[in-house]
C-alpha positions as CSV (number, residue, x, y, z in Angstrom):
1,X,97.3,110.9,101.6
2,X,95.2,108.4,99.7
3,X,96.9,105.3,98.3
4,X,95.3,103.5,95.4
5,X,95.8,99.8,95.4
6,X,96.8,97.6,92.5
7,X,94.7,94.6,91.4
8,X,97.3,92.4,93.1
9,X,97.0,94.3,96.4
10,X,93.2,94.2,96.2
11,X,93.4,90.4,95.9
12,X,95.6,90.4,99.0
13,X,93.1,92.5,100.9
14,X,90.4,90.1,99.7
15,X,92.2,87.2,101.5
16,X,91.9,89.2,104.8
17,X,88.3,90.1,103.9
18,X,87.3,86.5,103.4
19,X,88.6,85.6,106.8
20,X,86.8,88.6,108.4
21,X,83.5,87.7,106.7
22,X,83.7,84.1,107.7
23,X,84.5,84.9,111.3
24,X,81.7,87.4,111.6
25,X,79.2,84.8,110.2
26,X,80.6,82.3,112.7
27,X,80.2,84.8,115.6
28,X,76.6,85.6,114.5
29,X,75.8,81.9,114.8
30,X,77.5,81.6,118.2
31,X,75.6,84.6,119.7
32,X,72.6,83.2,121.6
33,X,70.6,83.8,124.7
34,X,72.9,83.1,127.7
35,X,76.2,83.5,125.8
36,X,78.5,86.0,127.5
37,X,80.1,88.8,125.5
38,X,83.5,87.6,126.7
39,X,82.8,84.2,125.3
40,X,82.4,85.8,121.9
41,X,85.6,87.9,122.5
42,X,87.7,84.8,123.4
43,X,86.2,82.8,120.5
44,X,87.4,85.5,118.1
45,X,90.8,85.8,119.8
46,X,91.3,82.0,119.3
47,X,90.2,82.1,115.6
48,X,92.5,85.1,114.9
49,X,95.5,83.4,116.5
50,X,94.8,80.2,114.6
51,X,94.8,82.1,111.3
52,X,98.0,83.9,112.1
53,X,96.1,87.2,111.7
54,X,96.5,90.3,113.8
55,X,93.7,92.3,115.4
56,X,93.6,96.0,114.4
57,X,91.8,96.7,117.7
58,X,94.3,95.4,120.2
59,X,96.2,98.3,121.7
60,X,94.3,100.8,119.5
61,X,94.5,104.3,121.1
62,X,92.6,106.9,119.1
63,X,92.0,110.4,120.4
64,X,88.3,109.7,121.1
65,X,88.9,106.5,123.2
66,X,90.3,105.8,126.6
67,X,93.0,103.5,125.3
68,X,94.6,101.2,124.8
69,X,91.7,99.0,123.6
70,X,92.5,95.5,124.8
71,X,90.0,93.4,122.8
72,X,89.6,92.1,119.3
73,X,85.9,92.8,118.9
74,X,83.6,95.7,119.4
75,X,80.4,94.3,120.9
76,X,77.6,96.8,121.2
77,X,74.3,95.8,122.8
78,X,70.8,97.5,122.3
79,X,71.4,101.2,122.7
80,X,75.1,100.9,122.2
81,X,76.1,101.2,118.5
82,X,79.8,101.7,118.1
83,X,83.0,100.7,119.9
84,X,81.2,98.6,122.5
85,X,83.7,97.3,125.0
86,X,83.4,93.5,125.6
87,X,82.5,92.9,129.3
88,X,80.8,90.4,131.6
89,X,77.3,90.4,130.2
90,X,75.2,87.4,129.2
91,X,72.9,88.0,126.2
92,X,69.2,88.1,126.9
93,X,66.2,87.2,124.8
94,X,65.5,90.0,122.3
95,X,68.9,91.8,122.6
96,X,70.2,93.6,119.5
97,X,73.9,92.9,119.2
98,X,76.3,94.6,116.8
99,X,79.6,92.9,116.1
100,X,82.5,94.9,114.6
101,X,86.0,93.6,113.8
102,X,89.1,94.5,111.8
103,X,92.2,92.3,111.3
104,X,95.3,92.3,109.2
105,X,96.9,89.4,107.4
106,X,100.3,89.7,105.7
107,X,100.1,93.5,106.1
108,X,96.6,94.0,104.5
109,X,93.5,95.0,106.6
110,X,89.8,94.4,106.3
111,X,87.0,95.7,108.5
112,X,83.3,94.6,108.7
113,X,80.3,94.7,111.0
114,X,76.9,93.3,111.3
115,X,73.9,93.4,113.7
116,X,71.8,90.5,114.9
117,X,68.9,89.9,117.2
118,X,69.5,87.3,119.9
119,X,66.4,85.1,120.5
120,X,63.0,86.6,119.9
121,X,63.1,89.5,117.4
122,X,61.0,92.6,117.7
123,X,59.6,94.0,114.4
124,X,61.1,97.5,115.0
125,X,64.5,96.0,115.6
126,X,64.3,94.0,112.4
127,X,63.4,97.2,110.6
128,X,66.4,99.0,112.1
129,X,68.9,96.3,111.1
130,X,67.3,96.1,107.6
131,X,67.7,99.9,107.2
132,X,71.5,99.7,107.8
133,X,71.8,96.7,105.4
134,X,69.8,98.4,102.7
135,X,71.8,101.6,103.2
136,X,75.1,99.6,102.9
137,X,73.9,98.0,99.7
138,X,72.9,101.4,98.3
139,X,76.3,102.9,99.2
140,X,78.1,100.0,97.5
141,X,75.9,100.2,94.4
142,X,77.1,103.7,93.6
143,X,80.8,103.1,94.5
144,X,81.6,103.3,90.8
145,X,84.6,104.7,89.0
146,X,83.8,108.3,88.0
147,X,81.3,108.8,90.8
148,X,82.1,110.8,93.9
149,X,82.3,110.1,97.6
150,X,79.2,112.2,98.1
151,X,77.2,109.8,96.0
152,X,77.9,107.1,98.5
153,X,77.0,109.3,101.4
154,X,73.9,110.6,99.8
155,X,72.7,107.1,99.0
156,X,73.1,106.1,102.6
157,X,71.3,109.2,103.9
158,X,68.4,108.7,101.5
159,X,67.8,105.2,102.8
160,X,67.9,106.4,106.4
161,X,65.3,109.1,105.7
162,X,63.1,106.6,103.8
163,X,63.1,104.4,106.9
164,X,62.4,107.3,109.2
165,X,65.8,107.6,110.8
166,X,68.1,110.5,111.3
167,X,71.9,110.4,110.5
168,X,74.8,111.2,112.8
169,X,77.9,112.2,110.8
170,X,80.4,112.2,113.7
171,X,81.5,108.7,112.9
172,X,81.3,107.0,109.6
173,X,83.3,105.0,107.1
174,X,86.9,105.4,106.1
175,X,89.7,104.5,103.8
176,X,91.4,101.2,104.6
177,X,94.3,99.1,103.3
178,X,97.7,98.9,105.0
179,X,96.1,100.2,108.2
180,X,92.5,100.2,109.6
181,X,91.8,103.9,109.3
182,X,93.1,105.8,106.2
183,X,91.8,108.7,104.2
184,X,89.2,109.5,103.1
185,X,86.3,109.8,105.6
186,X,83.1,108.3,104.3
187,X,80.2,110.2,105.8
188,X,76.8,108.5,106.2
189,X,75.0,111.5,104.6
190,X,76.0,114.0,102.0
191,X,75.4,115.5,98.6
192,X,75.6,113.6,95.3
193,X,78.4,114.7,93.0
194,X,80.5,116.2,95.7
195,X,83.7,115.2,97.3
196,X,86.5,112.9,96.2
197,X,86.2,111.3,92.7
198,X,86.2,107.5,93.0
199,X,89.1,106.0,91.1
200,X,89.9,102.3,90.6
201,X,92.2,101.1,93.4
202,X,90.4,103.1,96.2
203,X,89.5,100.8,99.1
204,X,87.1,102.0,101.7
205,X,85.0,100.7,104.6
206,X,81.3,101.8,104.1
207,X,79.5,101.6,107.5
208,X,76.0,103.0,108.0
209,X,74.8,103.0,111.6
210,X,71.4,104.4,112.8
211,X,69.7,105.0,116.1
212,X,65.9,104.4,116.2
213,X,64.8,107.9,117.4
214,X,67.7,110.3,117.6
215,X,70.9,111.3,115.8
216,X,72.6,112.3,119.1
217,X,75.1,110.1,120.9
218,X,76.8,109.8,124.3
219,X,79.9,107.9,125.6
220,X,80.0,105.4,128.4
221,X,82.3,105.9,131.4
222,X,84.5,103.2,129.9
223,X,85.6,105.9,127.4
224,X,84.8,103.7,124.4
225,X,81.1,102.5,124.1
226,X,79.0,104.9,122.1
227,X,75.2,104.9,122.8
228,X,72.1,106.6,121.5
229,X,71.6,109.7,123.6
230,X,67.9,108.8,124.3
231,X,68.5,105.1,125.0
232,X,66.8,103.9,121.8
233,X,68.1,100.9,120.0
234,X,70.8,101.0,117.3
235,X,72.2,99.0,114.5
236,X,75.4,98.9,112.4
237,X,76.4,97.3,109.1
238,X,79.8,97.5,107.3
239,X,81.8,96.1,104.5
240,X,85.3,96.8,103.1
241,X,84.9,97.6,99.4
242,X,87.3,98.1,96.5
243,X,86.6,100.5,93.6
244,X,87.5,98.6,90.4
245,X,87.2,99.1,86.7
246,X,84.4,96.5,86.8
247,X,82.6,98.2,89.6
248,X,82.5,97.9,93.4
249,X,84.0,94.7,94.9
250,X,83.0,93.6,98.4
251,X,86.1,92.3,100.0
252,X,84.4,91.0,103.2
253,X,81.7,88.7,101.8
254,X,80.0,86.4,104.3
255,X,79.2,82.8,103.5
256,X,76.2,82.7,101.2
257,X,77.0,86.3,100.0
258,X,80.2,85.7,98.1
259,X,81.6,88.1,95.5
260,X,84.1,87.3,92.8
261,X,87.7,88.5,93.1
262,X,88.9,91.2,90.7
């Protein structure tokens, strides 16, 4: 079932989204050579507790994971792209780190992710991150009332191909609101004009992720961390977005990338 949110409910989600965006920007600044992944995890736990928010990840037990997940962040390094399990690892120069988080405040959830290079960047890694960010923007741009879910998917897939990357559709975006994962599924490739019609009040997480040289994935023994099947590097970008009469509204803006509330 898809629940359309009222303007008031979207404003409530935006409160959560602002916190998520600010904390992600903070974590991106904290991530540096020598910083342990568990330091980032505990930093986020502290901030979430101070805000009176609740992590959507803690105790999460989906069918694909080896639950329960007992962390508030997904931290995926280099060839890991999704659901990276925080562990005792100190970041090294040139590491590509993806940070994903979702929290709830007063019963409303927001979800967002970004990728960052720690220390000295390699050109191919910058290109990979850029591709996910451009694809995210392209998906948001067509998240307009009257368009279809397939328009978002097609826009993401077109960017991937333009940059020379293949798309895996096993994991993608999703509806969001009262819980982290709601209907509909938002694929990272598809056909324009197909699928669910976008109506005002629909709230979705759009999240393109690409591997440098494959569209195949594999799972770590931890039951959570998803990696590129060939060991190539990966990147992931995500925003929570509301479809409004005025157009798409990013609910998880980061400092310096603010969006007005509906």
